[in-house]
C-alpha positions in Angstrom: 104.0 28.7 19.5 105.6 26.9 16.7 102.6 27.4 14.4 102.6 31.1 15.0 106.3 31.5 14.2 106.0 29.9 10.8 103.5 32.5 9.4 105.5 35.3 11.0 108.7 34.1 9.3 106.8 33.7 6.1 105.5 37.3 6.3 109.0 38.6 7.0 110.3 36.7 4.0 107.5 38.1 1.8 108.4 41.6 3.1 112.1 41.2 2.3 111.2 39.9 -1.2 108.9 42.9 -1.7 111.7 45.3 -0.7 114.2 43.6 -3.0 111.7 43.6 -5.8 111.0 47.4 -5.4 114.7 48.2 -5.3 115.4 46.2 -8.4 112.5 47.9 -10.2 113.7 51.3 -9.2 117.2 50.6 -10.3 115.9 49.3 -13.7 113.8 52.4 -14.1 116.7 54.7 -13.1 119.0 52.8 -15.5 116.5 53.2 -18.3 116.0 56.9 -17.6 119.8 57.6 -17.5 120.3 55.5 -20.7 117.6 57.5 -22.5 119.2 60.8 -21.3 122.6 59.7 -22.7 124.5 58.4 -19.6 126.2 55.1 -20.4 124.7 52.3 -18.2 128.1 51.5 -16.6 128.2 55.0 -15.1 124.5 55.1 -13.9 125.2 53.7 -10.5 128.2 56.0 -10.0 126.1 59.1 -11.0 123.2 58.0 -8.7 125.6 57.3 -5.8 127.4 60.6 -6.2 124.1 62.5 -6.4 122.9 61.0 -3.2 126.1 61.4 -1.3 126.7 64.9 -2.7 123.3 66.1 -1.7 124.7 66.5 1.9 127.8 68.4 0.8 127.7 72.2 0.3 130.8 74.0 -1.0 130.9 77.6 0.2 131.3 80.2 -2.7 131.1 83.6 -0.9 129.5 85.5 1.9 126.7 88.0 1.2 125.3 90.2 4.0 125.9 87.6 6.6 124.7 84.6 4.6 127.0 82.0 3.1 126.2 81.3 -0.5 127.2 77.7 -1.3 126.8 75.2 -4.1 125.4 71.7 -3.4 127.4 68.9 -4.9 124.6 66.5 -5.6 121.9 69.1 -6.4 123.9 71.5 -8.5 127.5 70.6 -9.3 126.9 67.1 -10.5 123.8 68.1 -12.6 125.9 71.0 -14.1 128.7 68.6 -15.0 126.3 66.0 -16.5 124.5 68.8 -18.4 127.8 70.0 -19.8 128.7 66.4 -20.9 125.3 66.1 -22.7 125.6 69.6 -24.1 128.9 68.8 -25.8 128.1 65.2 -26.9 124.6 65.4 -28.4 124.8 68.2 -31.0 121.6 69.7 -29.6 123.1 72.8 -28.0 120.7 75.3 -29.5 117.6 73.3 -28.4 119.1 72.8 -25.0 119.7 76.6 -24.5 116.2 77.4 -25.7 114.7 74.7 -23.5 116.7 75.8 -20.4 115.6 79.4 -20.9 111.9 78.5 -21.2 112.1 76.2 -18.1 114.0 78.8 -16.1 111.3 81.4 -16.9 108.5 79.1 -15.8 110.4 78.0 -12.6 111.3 81.6 -11.7 107.6 82.6 -12.1 106.6 79.9 -9.6 109.5 80.1 -7.2 108.7 81.7 -3.8 110.8 82.7 -0.9 110.3 80.9 2.5 112.1 83.1 5.1 114.7 81.3 7.1 114.4 78.2 4.8 115.1 78.9 1.2 113.4 79.1 -2.2 110.5 76.7 -2.9 109.3 75.4 -6.3 106.4 73.0 -6.9 108.2 69.7 -7.4 106.4 68.4 -10.4 106.4 71.6 -12.5 110.1 71.5 -13.6 110.0 67.9 -14.9 106.7 68.3 -16.7 107.8 71.7 -18.2 111.1 70.2 -19.3 109.6 67.2 -20.9 107.0 69.3 -22.7 109.6 71.8 -24.0 111.9 68.9 -25.0 109.2 67.1 -26.9 108.4 70.3 -28.8 112.0 71.2 -29.6 113.4 67.8 -30.3 110.8 65.1 -30.5 113.1 62.2 -31.5 115.9 63.1 -29.1 113.9 64.7 -26.3 115.5 62.9 -23.2 118.9 64.7 -23.2 117.2 68.0 -24.0 114.7 67.4 -21.2 117.4 66.6 -18.7 119.5 69.7 -19.4 116.5 72.1 -19.7 114.9 70.7 -16.5 118.0 70.6 -14.3 119.6 73.8 -15.5 116.3 75.6 -15.9 115.5 74.7 -12.3 118.8 75.9 -10.9 118.8 79.1 -12.9 115.1 79.9 -12.4 114.9 79.1 -8.7 118.3 79.8 -7.3 120.5 81.9 -9.7 117.7 84.4 -10.6 116.9 84.8 -6.9 120.5 85.3 -5.6 119.8 89.1 -5.2 117.1 88.2 -2.6 119.5 86.7 -0.1 118.6 89.3 2.5 114.9 88.2 2.3 115.8 84.6 3.0 117.3 85.4 6.4 119.0 82.0 6.3 122.6 81.5 7.4 123.3 79.4 4.3 121.8 79.7 0.8 122.7 76.5 -1.0 122.4 76.5 -4.8 120.8 73.2 -5.6 120.5 72.2 -2.0 117.6 71.1 0.2 114.4 71.1 -1.9 116.2 72.0 -5.1 118.1 68.7 -4.9 114.8 66.9 -5.0 113.6 69.1 -7.8 116.8 68.8 -9.9 117.2 65.1 -9.3 113.6 64.2 -10.0 113.5 66.6 -12.9 116.3 64.8 -14.7 114.8 61.3 -14.0 111.1 62.2 -14.7 111.9 64.4 -17.7 113.9 61.5 -19.2 111.1 59.0 -18.6 108.3 61.2 -19.8 110.0 62.2 -23.0 
């Protein structure tokens, strides 16, 4: 009995160390990505925390034909504010606008309606498109361009350009930046920053 407990405790200890190791690596990767995008390291954890907490909060904007149109705090409002911060601080406004337009067109072409659920977008397309566009438009300063083009292009192409199709959705709530778009916008920002 005593001999069996020791390997079991050892395995539990290894598992705990593995979890701690993975979390530390992820935080370092996120810190690196946010730093490359232009977010000061001291604010990285705050942005990450607000994104995750805000992903569960939808602020109603208006009612359209029985459906409430809302904006998700973590998947839309926070990325919009961060994009505005980067837009005003980097001096790359023209490139960000062009990049956002290109990504929005690509995302809109690939977005499709899932009745009763929302608007779906292939999750890897926005970050890869944003990184590619950013590298073409601003090779040396691609990460902030990639973040803005990816996050805003995803919101505009998937949600904003499909607001007129609220009736087809048949959902009680249409959340701009919510549900799957939170994943797409959040991952787009991180992946686009890392790729570029």
